[in-house]
N, C-alpha and C positions, 0 to 999 in steps of 0.2 A: 563357506566361502572360500574362491579359488584358491590355491599355491600356485607361482608360476615366479620362474625363471628362466636366464638367456642360457643360451646353448652352442657351441661349437661341434657339429658333424664330425667325427672321427672317418667314420666308416662302418662297413657288416659284418659281420661274423657268425658265428654261431654257440649253441650252447646244448645241452642237453641237461632235463627234466631228471625226476626221481624215476621213471619209467624208463629212461633212456631214449627220449623221441627228441628229434632232433627240432629244436626252436631256433629260427631266423632271430636276429636282433641288430638294430642300430645303436652301437657305442657312441653315445653325445659327453661329450665332458661341458657338464651344468655348474654354470658358477665358475667360482664362490662371483657374487652380485653384492654391489654395496646398493641400498636405499637413496637414490639422487633426490627424489623430490614428491612430495605430497600434494596433489593435487585435489580442491575440493570443493563440493558445491559453491559456496559462497564465494570464493576468488576465482575459478574457472569454467565456472555452470557443468564442469560433471567431476566425480570420482576417480580418480586413479595415480596407481602408484607405478613411478620413474624407476627404472633402475637399470647401472651401468656396469658393463664387463668391459677387462682387459683393459691395464695399464699403458698409459702412451703420453709421451713427451709432450708438455706444456705448449711448446712452439708449434708443433704439429696440428694444433687447434686454432681455428681462427677466432676472433676478439670476443663474439657473443656468444662462443661457447667455453670460452675462457669464462665470462662474467657471470656463465650460468656454475659454474662449477664453484666460483666463488662466494658467490653470494649464499651459495648453501652448504657450504666449509666441508666437502666432502675433496676425497683425491681427483682429479681429471681420469675420464672412462673412454676407449676406443670407441663402444658401441653404447647406444641410447635405445631401450625402449620402452615402453608405456604398456600398463597392463588395467585393466576395469574389472571387477568383480573379486578384488582381492580384500581380503580380511587387513583392514588400515588398523584396527585398534590395536592390534600386535606387530605394528610397525612406524621404526622411526626413523628419521634421515639420519644416514649414517650405517642403519645396521647391515649384516653381514649375511647373504641368504644365499645355503650351499644345497649340497646334491640330495644332502641326508633330509630335506625337508620333506623330500617324497616316502612312499612307503614300496615294497616288494609286494606285487599284485595289484596295485591302485592302475586305476585307469586315466589317461593323459590326452590331450589334444598337443600335436604339433604342427607349429606354424612355420615354413619356412620359404624360400624361393626356388622354384623347379628350374633344372639347368636350361643355359639357353641353347637352341640349336640352330639357329639362324633363320636364314630365311628358305622357306619351305613350300612348298607344293601341296595341293591337295590331299594325293593321295598317300603321303607322309604324314603331313599335319592331322588330317580326317577321316583318313582310311576309306578314299574313296575308292570305288572299283575300275581298274583299269580296263582298256576296249581289248579286245582278241587282237594277238600279234600276227595278225594276218597280210595280205597285199591289200596296200590302202592308208592302212593305219601307224606306218613306222613314225611318222613324225608328231601324230596326235595321240600315241595309244597312254601316254599320262594325264591327258587336257583334261578339264572340270566339265567340258561340254557347256550348256546352254547356261546362263546365269539368270536369266530374268524373259518377261513374256514381252510381247511386239507392244503396239501403241496404248495396249492399258497392263500393267498400271504405269507404263514406259519409265521406268526408273528399279535400280538394283533396291534391294529394300535392305537397312543396319542389320547387321548381325550373319550376311549370307556368308556361309563358309566359301572360303577363297584362302590364294595362297596368301602368305604371311609371314613376319616374325614369327617363330613357333619358341614355346619358352618359355623363361625368365618369367614366370608368375607367381605371384601368391599362391601356397597351397596350403590346405588346414587338413590333414590326416587326423581324424577323429578316434577315439577310444581305442590308443595303444597301451598295453599290458607293459608295466614297469616289472622286468622279468629278474635283475640285477642292481643292486647299489656297488660302490665302490665309495664308501665317505674319505675314504685316506684322501684320492686322487680324484675325487668332486666326479665318477664317470658315471653315467647311467644308462644300463641297458635295459631299450623298447624292443618289444617283439615286432617285427616286420618292418618294413621300410617306412624312412623320411626324406620329402622332399629335397631335393639341393644335393650341389658337389660336397665332396670333402673339404671339410674345412671352411663350411656357410654355414651362416648364422641362423640359429632357429629358435624359435620363444615355444618354453614348454608351461601348458598348463594343467590342474587338473580338471578331469571329466565332469560335466554334468549332470552325467550318467551314475546313479547309484553305485 
């Protein structure tokens, strides 16, 4: 079963392996997370574990969330996330999960929200080719061109690559290797890049790959 934790992206750096090779890593402050709730098939229709990260003043939460934490008799948390496929037998409400739940060399999946880029045209958003910068193309050099046919089908299909909001989407990066663990400071260093800006919330789960 999977091991899961909520983390906060701190940034990127590099470490060196035994042979002196440079390994780019993302440092994540993973936990400590508190088990707030266990969802069961009988009560909720599915099985999941709800984890909370980060302390916050009670006054900053709305009344439904205040009641939620009070019902399960745990301290209020700033961030809540649910994880499926978790080892339910070994977890109870109020348990604390830390970075040392993972091991060096383990493969993990990281889910985060990508950086928002605002409104972007087709050249930036999708990598469309530009027209040649010659006579007559000055004002249309970055235009996308035709977006549909004439009378048939007489519409633009859904999913057409066009201008729009770029980024700020849920992104999953799979099978990243845990390179280093600092259990005392709850830090994980995973190989490669992780979606989102510095300070962004990420969800870390052990990979299905053996």
